KETOR-6666 format. One line per field, with one value per residue (C-alpha): x, y, z; residue in one letter; residue number from 1. Coordinates in nm, 3 decimals, padded with zeros to 5 digits. Layout:
east [X_...]
north [Y_...]
up [Z_...]
residu [A_...]
num [NUM_...]
***
This chain:
east [-01.267_-01.171_-01.196_-01.015_-00.891_-00.778_-00.845_-00.737_-00.829_-00.805_-00.803_-00.835_-00.771_-00.979_-00.786_-00.849_-00.776_-00.542_-00.731_-00.589_-00.781_-00.733_-00.950_-01.028_-01.324_-01.488_-01.260_-01.066_-00.690_-00.637_-00.537_-00.724_-00.509_-00.517_-00.729_-00.509_-00.502_-00.659_-00.407_-00.408_-00.490_-00.259_-00.270_-00.051_00.071_00.172_00.282_00.274_00.202_-00.111_-00.165_-00.444_-00.453_-00.320_-00.211_00.079_00.149_-00.055_-00.016_-00.260_-00.356_-00.525_-00.664_-00.719_-01.097_-01.089_-01.135_-00.895_-00.778_-00.588_-00.424_-00.325_-00.120_00.251_00.559_00.879_01.196_01.054_00.681_00.373_00.119_-00.248_-00.461_-00.752_-00.831_-01.043_-01.210_-01.409_-01.421_-01.350_-01.351_-01.053_-01.046_-00.737_-00.540_-00.833_-00.985_-01.307_-01.466_-01.801_-01.832_-01.513_-01.560_-01.323_-01.333_-01.122_-01.461_-01.762_-01.977_-01.765_-01.756_-01.832_-01.585_-01.550_-01.216_-01.080_-00.728_-00.487_-00.238_00.063_00.085_00.443_00.583_00.338_00.238_-00.098_-00.213_-00.542_-00.786_-01.047_-01.353_-01.581_-01.837_-01.652_-01.310_-01.048_-00.726_-00.469_-00.243_00.049_00.191_00.408_00.603_00.674_01.013_01.268_00.997_01.068_00.707_00.649_00.285_00.336_00.462_00.196_00.098_00.216_00.055_00.403_00.466_00.164_00.123_00.207_00.158_00.133_00.114_-00.076_-00.241_-00.594_-00.723_-00.829_-00.489_-00.587_-00.337_-00.464_-00.302_-00.357_-00.267_-00.279_-00.266_-00.079_-00.421_-00.507_-00.763_-00.704_-00.821_-00.771_-00.822_-00.793_-00.659_-01.015_-01.154_-01.299_-01.251_-01.291_-01.191_-01.181_-00.962_-00.689_-00.665_-00.413_-00.588_-00.685_-00.529_-00.184_-00.095_00.072_-00.252_-00.465_-00.844_-00.972_-01.308_-01.387_-01.668_-01.666_-01.758_-01.991_-01.952_-01.727_-01.668_-01.806_-01.945_-02.059_-02.176_-02.118_-01.909_-01.652_-01.427_-01.121_-00.752_-00.419_-00.062_00.248_00.589_00.953_01.088_01.436_01.587_01.478_01.119_00.783_00.506_00.138_-00.143_-00.510_-00.825_-01.188_-01.537_-01.876_-02.140_-02.310_-01.981_-02.062_-01.804_-01.450_-01.157_-00.783_-00.468_-00.096_00.219_00.563_00.746]
north [-01.450_-01.789_-02.103_-02.417_-02.237_-01.895_-01.796_-01.451_-01.153_-00.790_-00.512_-00.134_00.127_00.449_00.768_00.914_01.269_01.296_01.392_01.505_01.672_01.814_02.005_02.079_02.075_02.411_02.603_02.295_02.335_01.965_01.905_01.648_01.406_01.446_01.193_00.950_01.018_00.751_00.546_00.684_00.445_00.336_00.454_00.340_00.014_-00.292_-00.645_-00.971_-01.341_-01.552_-01.870_-02.108_-01.997_-02.137_-01.781_-01.697_-01.330_-01.012_-00.640_-00.417_-00.066_00.149_00.479_00.804_00.758_00.418_00.208_-00.084_-00.318_-00.634_-00.807_-01.165_-01.421_-01.486_-01.273_-01.339_-01.130_-00.899_-00.956_-00.974_-01.205_-01.151_-01.459_-01.255_-00.945_-00.829_-00.489_-00.315_-00.059_-00.099_00.079_00.131_00.228_00.252_-00.019_-00.250_-00.292_-00.456_-00.492_-00.652_-00.560_-00.707_-00.912_-01.151_-01.097_-01.402_-01.574_-01.518_-01.390_-01.240_-01.402_-01.198_-01.181_-01.038_-00.918_-00.859_-00.727_-00.518_-00.267_-00.066_00.267_00.330_-00.002_-00.010_-00.367_-00.542_-00.887_-01.069_-01.310_-01.314_-01.538_-01.661_-01.910_-02.174_-02.099_-01.878_-01.726_-01.555_-01.282_-01.066_-00.773_-00.463_-00.229_-00.371_-00.541_-00.404_-00.203_00.085_00.203_00.540_00.586_00.952_01.056_01.183_00.941_01.040_00.934_00.914_00.612_00.422_00.544_00.311_-00.055_-00.330_-00.708_-00.825_-01.135_-01.160_-01.357_-01.635_-01.652_-01.471_-01.245_-00.886_-00.623_-00.272_00.058_00.370_00.712_01.006_01.153_00.845_00.694_00.329_00.040_-00.330_-00.667_-01.010_-01.319_-01.458_-01.152_-00.945_-00.574_-00.298_00.065_00.344_00.591_00.596_00.917_01.019_01.021_01.370_01.309_01.337_00.980_00.735_00.567_00.584_00.572_00.341_00.353_00.109_-00.037_-00.390_-00.457_-00.726_-01.101_-01.287_-01.048_-01.207_-00.867_-00.764_-00.405_-00.341_-00.075_-00.116_00.104_00.054_00.135_00.092_00.097_00.138_00.138_00.049_-00.295_-00.442_-00.497_-00.153_-00.267_-00.126_-00.331_-00.264_-00.383_-00.311_-00.417_-00.314_-00.415_-00.377_-00.140_-00.413_-00.531_-00.886_-00.929_-00.805_-00.813_-00.766_-00.774_-00.760_-00.728_-00.575_-00.407]
up [-00.200_-00.069_-00.279_-00.374_-00.683_-00.566_-00.205_-00.107_00.082_00.049_00.296_00.293_00.560_00.555_00.622_00.974_01.072_01.369_01.680_02.008_02.285_02.628_02.865_03.223_03.450_03.497_03.722_03.827_03.873_03.808_03.443_03.245_03.048_02.671_02.491_02.294_01.921_01.703_01.510_01.152_00.868_00.594_00.232_-00.052_-00.202_00.003_-00.067_00.125_00.146_00.192_00.388_00.289_-00.074_-00.400_-00.484_-00.258_-00.328_-00.330_-00.405_-00.215_-00.327_-00.062_-00.198_-00.019_-00.026_00.142_-00.172_-00.199_-00.475_-00.390_-00.687_-00.607_-00.795_-00.839_-00.799_-00.991_-01.002_-01.272_-01.304_-01.085_-01.250_-01.162_-01.095_-00.955_-00.751_-00.463_-00.444_-00.175_00.102_00.473_00.808_01.039_01.406_01.627_01.459_01.379_01.034_00.921_00.580_00.499_00.128_-00.019_-00.337_-00.509_-00.885_-00.955_-00.976_-01.200_-01.045_-00.770_-00.425_-00.110_00.179_00.528_00.663_01.012_01.050_01.256_01.121_01.233_01.044_01.165_01.047_00.754_00.835_00.805_00.920_00.974_00.821_00.547_00.560_00.279_00.398_00.599_00.444_00.599_00.459_00.678_00.545_00.639_00.447_00.456_00.228_-00.117_-00.109_-00.357_-00.536_-00.769_-00.743_-00.574_-00.469_-00.382_-00.724_-00.962_-01.239_-01.587_-01.915_-02.073_-01.853_-01.979_-02.339_-02.626_-02.715_-02.453_-02.482_-02.173_-02.030_-01.888_-01.588_-01.825_-01.989_-02.312_-02.476_-02.493_-02.719_-02.580_-02.749_-02.528_-02.694_-02.539_-02.451_-02.241_-02.476_-02.561_-02.776_-02.700_-02.867_-02.707_-02.880_-02.885_-03.059_-02.774_-02.854_-02.597_-02.557_-02.301_-02.118_-01.852_-01.649_-01.381_-01.047_-00.930_-00.587_-00.744_-00.646_-00.880_-00.987_-01.303_-01.313_-01.589_-01.770_-02.050_-02.260_-02.401_-02.761_-02.892_-02.849_-02.798_-02.506_-02.188_-02.083_-02.432_-02.449_-02.077_-01.907_-01.630_-01.421_-01.208_-01.167_-01.343_-01.215_-01.432_-01.272_-01.349_-01.260_-01.280_-01.622_-01.746_-01.806_-01.700_-01.537_-01.617_-01.388_-01.467_-01.284_-01.335_-01.225_-01.393_-01.255_-01.050_-00.889_-00.991_-01.268_-01.321_-01.560_-01.520_-01.732_-01.660_-01.867_-01.908_-02.191]
residu [M_V_S_T_K_N_K_V_F_A_I_S_L_L_A_L_A_A_L_A_G_C_G_G_G_G_G_S_S_T_P_V_A_A_A_P_A_P_I_P_A_D_E_G_V_F_G_G_M_L_T_G_S_T_S_R_A_F_N_L_L_I_L_E_N_G_D_F_W_T_L_Y_G_T_Q_T_A_N_V_F_G_I_A_G_F_V_Q_G_T_G_T_S_N_N_G_N_F_T_S_S_N_A_K_D_F_G_F_S_P_A_V_S_N_T_V_N_A_T_Y_D_P_T_A_K_T_I_S_G_K_A_V_A_G_T_S_T_V_T_F_T_G_G_P_L_A_E_S_L_Y_D_Y_N_S_A_A_S_L_T_T_I_A_G_A_W_S_T_T_S_L_T_G_E_G_V_A_I_N_I_A_S_S_G_S_F_T_A_L_S_S_L_G_C_A_F_S_G_T_V_T_P_R_A_S_G_K_N_V_F_N_V_A_L_T_F_G_A_A_P_C_A_L_A_G_Q_S_A_S_G_I_A_L_A_Y_P_V_S_G_G_K_T_Q_L_L_V_A_A_T_D_T_T_R_N_Y_G_A_A_V_F_G_T_R]
num [1_2_3_4_5_6_7_8_9_10_11_12_13_14_15_16_17_18_19_20_21_22_23_24_25_26_27_28_29_30_31_32_33_34_35_36_37_38_39_40_41_42_43_44_45_46_47_48_49_50_51_52_53_54_55_56_57_58_59_60_61_62_63_64_65_66_67_68_69_70_71_72_73_74_75_76_77_78_79_80_81_82_83_84_85_86_87_88_89_90_91_92_93_94_95_96_97_98_99_100_101_102_103_104_105_106_107_108_109_110_111_112_113_114_115_116_117_118_119_120_121_122_123_124_125_126_127_128_129_130_131_132_133_134_135_136_137_138_139_140_141_142_143_144_145_146_147_148_149_150_151_152_153_154_155_156_157_158_159_160_161_162_163_164_165_166_167_168_169_170_171_172_173_174_175_176_177_178_179_180_181_182_183_184_185_186_187_188_189_190_191_192_193_194_195_196_197_198_199_200_201_202_203_204_205_206_207_208_209_210_211_212_213_214_215_216_217_218_219_220_221_222_223_224_225_226_227_228_229_230_231_232_233_234_235_236_237_238_239_240_241_242_243_244_245_246_247_248_249_250_251_252_253_254_255_256_257_258_259_260_261]
***
């Protein structure tokens, strides 16, 4: 995840059930203090800044099952531009988070990372460090500033259906056409064709599941399948932002696109 080109981290917080307990010794009249409840983990979308990376901004998606996707790059007034992304799963415990399986798909093949962080579920803040080899990136994040995105609203195909002009991690233009059913076809400016489906996530959150298959060469992952997530949400100026990220079945290679319309 960390490199001289794009160093970044990603974190994810697994949902914990609230636990409170109390009890007493057998027959004792002295009450036993209730055990403190574990600090619950975060879920949703967050934004923040990186230190020690050429990419300064990130958007972090934490799903209900503990999977996370961190898209990193640049943030302007209307558009978040993806330079790469990190995907993985982590473990949280009383305000501490660790992840040993994060991978940065801004590189080919992806680069492994470890993450150590602390979080505050009340303030919705996250901070810590990510390490890849001898390189370290520190990060701090919280609720998305001035965002029109609502994670708790169910995703709707009417938001994402239609034609999109997007840009890939390598700077290629990618034309995507999404049908009202969620099926889509896509063609890059260099001739890579691929197709698949986008499906509203069953959890009822404002996230789409993505499944796709790449066509023949010149696609870098010719004939291979990938899966991931998509977000589509309104931004200022009356436009809608689209963010898509996916990894192959081995979690060694990934692809992402972004655009507005």
